C-alpha positions as CSV (number, residue, x, y, z in Angstrom):
1,X,121.8,27.8,67.3
2,X,122.8,30.4,64.7
3,X,121.0,30.7,61.4
4,X,124.4,31.4,59.7
5,X,127.0,29.0,58.5
6,X,130.2,31.1,58.0
7,X,133.6,30.2,56.5
8,X,136.6,32.4,55.7
9,X,139.5,31.0,53.7
10,X,142.8,32.8,53.1
11,X,144.7,32.7,49.8
12,X,147.7,35.0,49.7
13,X,146.5,38.5,50.9
14,X,142.8,37.7,50.0
15,X,140.2,36.3,52.3
16,X,137.2,34.6,50.7
17,X,134.1,34.8,52.9
18,X,131.2,32.4,52.3
19,X,127.9,32.4,54.3
20,X,124.7,30.4,54.1
21,X,121.8,31.9,56.0
22,X,118.7,30.1,57.0
23,X,115.8,32.5,56.6
24,X,112.3,32.4,55.0
25,X,112.7,35.6,53.0
26,X,109.0,36.1,52.4
27,X,107.9,38.9,50.0
28,X,104.5,39.4,51.6
29,X,102.9,38.6,48.2
30,X,102.6,34.8,48.5
31,X,99.3,33.2,49.7
32,X,99.2,30.4,52.2
33,X,97.8,27.4,50.2
34,X,95.7,26.2,53.2
35,X,94.2,29.5,54.3
36,X,94.4,31.7,51.2
37,X,95.8,34.5,53.4
38,X,98.9,36.4,52.5
39,X,102.0,35.2,54.2
40,X,103.4,38.3,56.1
41,X,106.5,39.9,54.6
42,X,109.7,38.8,56.4
43,X,113.2,39.4,54.8
44,X,116.7,40.2,55.7
45,X,117.2,44.0,55.4
46,X,120.8,44.5,56.3
47,X,124.0,42.5,56.5
48,X,127.2,43.8,58.0
49,X,130.5,41.9,57.8
50,X,133.5,43.0,59.8
51,X,137.1,41.8,60.1
52,X,138.3,42.8,63.6
53,X,137.0,46.4,64.1
54,X,136.9,47.2,60.3
55,X,133.7,46.8,58.3
56,X,134.5,45.0,55.1
57,X,131.1,44.6,53.5
58,X,127.6,46.0,54.0
59,X,124.5,44.9,52.0
60,X,121.0,46.2,52.0
61,X,118.6,43.5,50.8
62,X,115.0,43.6,49.8
63,X,112.2,41.0,49.5
64,X,113.4,39.7,46.1
65,X,116.3,37.8,47.6
66,X,115.6,34.0,47.7
67,X,114.9,31.8,50.7
68,X,118.0,30.7,52.6
69,X,120.4,33.1,50.8
70,X,124.0,32.3,50.0
71,X,126.6,35.1,50.1
72,X,130.2,35.0,49.0
73,X,132.8,37.8,48.6
74,X,136.5,38.5,48.9
75,X,138.4,41.2,50.7
76,X,142.1,42.1,51.3
77,X,143.0,40.5,54.6
78,X,145.1,37.9,56.4
79,X,145.1,34.6,58.3
80,X,143.8,35.1,61.8
81,X,141.3,37.8,61.0
82,X,138.2,37.5,63.2
83,X,135.2,37.6,60.8
84,X,131.8,38.6,62.1
85,X,128.6,38.5,60.0
86,X,125.4,40.0,61.4
87,X,122.0,40.5,59.9
88,X,118.8,42.4,60.8
89,X,115.4,41.6,59.2
90,X,112.2,43.4,58.5
91,X,110.7,42.2,61.8
92,X,113.6,43.5,63.8
93,X,115.1,40.0,64.4
94,X,118.8,39.7,64.4
95,X,121.5,37.0,64.3
96,X,125.3,36.9,64.0
97,X,128.1,34.4,63.6
98,X,131.9,34.5,63.8
99,X,134.7,32.6,62.1
100,X,138.5,32.9,62.0
101,X,140.1,33.4,58.6
102,X,142.4,30.4,58.0
């Protein structure tokens, strides 16, 4: 199951993309309350969103982004665009999701 809930809504010639990503987004500075050990850093480093074969948004994130981040943005597009969002994190893990703009 994907860690991404992705929606794309068309209004005129604008597509609004909304995504909710399930991810711990650990800074590496928080201590585990039971063990007292630092929780290892683990955050999303890069997000790429494409519509068809065109990249419409790239984001480079750091450890300061909150747990389970929400992302929303608009781009000039049309109904039927195939939207793909993919991320890569600091441990090399990856995930992606696709949605049709409607």
